[in-house]
N, C-alpha and C positions, 0 to 999 in steps of 0.2 A: 513077028510082023504085026499081029493084031494089037499087041500091047503098044507098039510104037505108034501105029496110026491113031489109036485112041488118045494116047498121050499128046501127040501132035495136035489133034483136034481140040482137046481141052486147053492146051497152051495157046492155040490160035484164038479160041473163044475168050480166054482171059485177056490176051493182049488187045483184042478188038475193042473192049470197053471196060476192062477190069481196072485199069489204072485210076480212072475217075471213081469207079465204084468203091475200090478199096480205101480211098482216102475218106470216104463217107461212112464206112462201116463202124469205126469205133464209137460214133456218137451214141449208139444204143447202149453202150456199156459205160461210157465216160460222162454222160449227161448227169447233172446233179440229181441226187435222189431226194425226193420230197419225204417229209416225215410220215405223212399219211399215204399208205400204199393204195393205189387205185384198184377197185374191183372191176373186172372185165365181165360184162353181161352180154351174152350172145342170144339173140332172138332166133326162133326156129323159122327163118325165112331166108330168101336169097341173100339179103344184105348181111344177115347174121352169119351165114356160112362163109361168105367172102371175107368178113372181118375175122372169122376164126382161121381161115387160110392165111390171112395177113399176119395174124399172131404167130402162127407156126413159122412162117417165112422170116419174121423178125427175130424169133428165138434162134433159128438156124444161123441167120446172118451174124447175130451178136456172138454166138458160139464160135463160128469160123473166124471171126475177127480176133477173138481171144486166143484161139489156137495159133494164128499167124503171129500174134504179138508175143506168145509164150517162148518162141524159139526152140520148142521141143521137136518140131517137125522140120525136115529139110529135104532138099533134092526133089525127086519126082513126086513124093508124097505131098510136099509143100505146094508144088505146082497144081496138083489135083485140088487141094483144099482152097487155094487161091481162085481157081477156076469156079469151084462150087460157090464160093462167096460172091464172086462177080455175078453169077447167074441169079443168086438169091437177091442181090441188091437190085437187079433189074426187075425181079418179080415184085419186090416190095414197092418200088417206084410205080410199076404198072398197076398194082392193086390199089394203091392210094389214089392214083389218077382215076381209075375205074369207079371207085367208091365215091370219090368227091366228098360231098357234105355228109354222106352216110358212114364215114369212118368214125368208129366209136372211141378210138384212142390214138394218141400220138406216140412216137417212139420214146419220147422222154417220160411217158407215163409208165413205161415198163420198169419194174424193179428187179434187178438180177441179184442172185445170191452169190456174193463174191467167194464165200467159203466153199460153197458147192462147186463153183467153177474151178477154184484152186485145187480141190481134191481130184478133179479129172485131169487138170492141166499138168500135174506133177509127173504123170506117167505117159509115155508115148503110146503104149498099147491101149490104155484107157481112152486116150484121145481118139485113136483110130476106131476103136469099138463104138464109141459114142457117135462118131461121124456115121458109121454104118447104121446105128440105131436110128438116127435122124433121117437118113435117106430112105431106109426101109419104111419108116413111119409115114413119110411123105407119100409114098406110093399107096400104102393102105388107106391113109386118110383121104386123099384126093379122089381115089377110086370110089369112095363112098358118096361123092357129090351127085352121082346120077339120080339118087332118090331124094336129094335135098334141094336141088336147084330146079327152078321152073323156067328161067330165062335161058333160051338157047345160046345167047352170046356169052353169058356167064359160064355155062357148061363147057362151051368151046374153050374159053380162057383157062379154066381149071384143067381140062383135058390136055391142053398144050403144056401146062406146067408139070403135070404128073409124068409125062413122057421124059421130061428133063430130069425129074427126081429119079426115075428108073435108070437113066443113064448114069447118074451119080452113084446110085446103089451098086450097079454092075461094076463101075470103076473102082470103088473103094473095096468091094468084095474081091476084086482081082488082086488088089494090093495085099489084102489079108489072107489070100489063098483060100477063100471060101467059095462055095458054089455061087454062080451068078444068080440062080433062082433060089430064093430063101427057103431052106429046109424047115421042117416043123420044129426042129431043135432050136432054131434061131428065132422063132416067132415070139413076139412080145405078148401076144394074146393066144392062148392055147386053144386047141380045137374044141375043148369042152365048153368054152365060154364065147365062142364065135356066135354072133347074132345071125341065126339061120335065115331070117327074112332079108338080110343084106347079102347073103351068100348062097344063091341058088346053085352056084358052081364052086366046087372046092377041090383041092388037091394041088400037086406040084405044078400043074400046067396053068393054075389060076392064082392070082394074088387076092388074098382075102380082103374084104372091105371091113374096116374098123369103124365103129361109131364114134362121133365126136366125144362122147363120154369116155370111151375107152382110150382115145388119144390123150385126153386131159389126164387120165390116171397115169399113163405111161410118162408123159411129160413131167408130171409132179414127182414121179419116182426118180427122175434125173437130178432133182434138187437144184435146179438152175433158176427157175422163175419164182418170185415171191408173190406176185399178184394173185389174189383169189379169183377164181373163174366160176361163173354161174350163168343162169339163163336157161330157157326152155330147150335150146339146141343141145346142151350138154347135160340135161337133167337125166 
């Protein structure tokens, strides 16, 4: 019954605005790639952090679009990923509107590694594992906003998105038959390298906060994005 109700909720969410969003998703992947790859520089301020969140949402969106187009996922699992993609599309739209002139990059500025994507998209299990990695990372990254944001409105916006990322993580973990709460064995950042100043509370009852620098390192390890990333936020 729990599985059915969650599935129904995600399907309803997808149908409510997903059709429009999905038609826009492939633009991040299919836009012509310029010869010179843009460097993304994130300042250590509210706008820098929101741009960093936007980048993460754009990468998720592009990856989910590629998964849908690959044809490797079907049935309930495809419905989940379509729902996730629709939510990320709304997050991207919201963040771009919120940032306005403070946006530091356009979707077409992002350069994706087609070979890296192809290596993941050839295998169903790799796809689902990568979806799980992205959703878990979203929770860890956005929870770190508390010490990075000074504007209460921005903090509220990020908090509302992290709760959705957490629902995504629980959903895909259910598909993979993994614990809903991420065990230490699944953590991308091991306990020995956790930033203690960001994590006064630790353990299974708490989601660790990852620093932007740690998130960048994990994203790079996925071999999906080509753009160099720098700036004081991620130093």
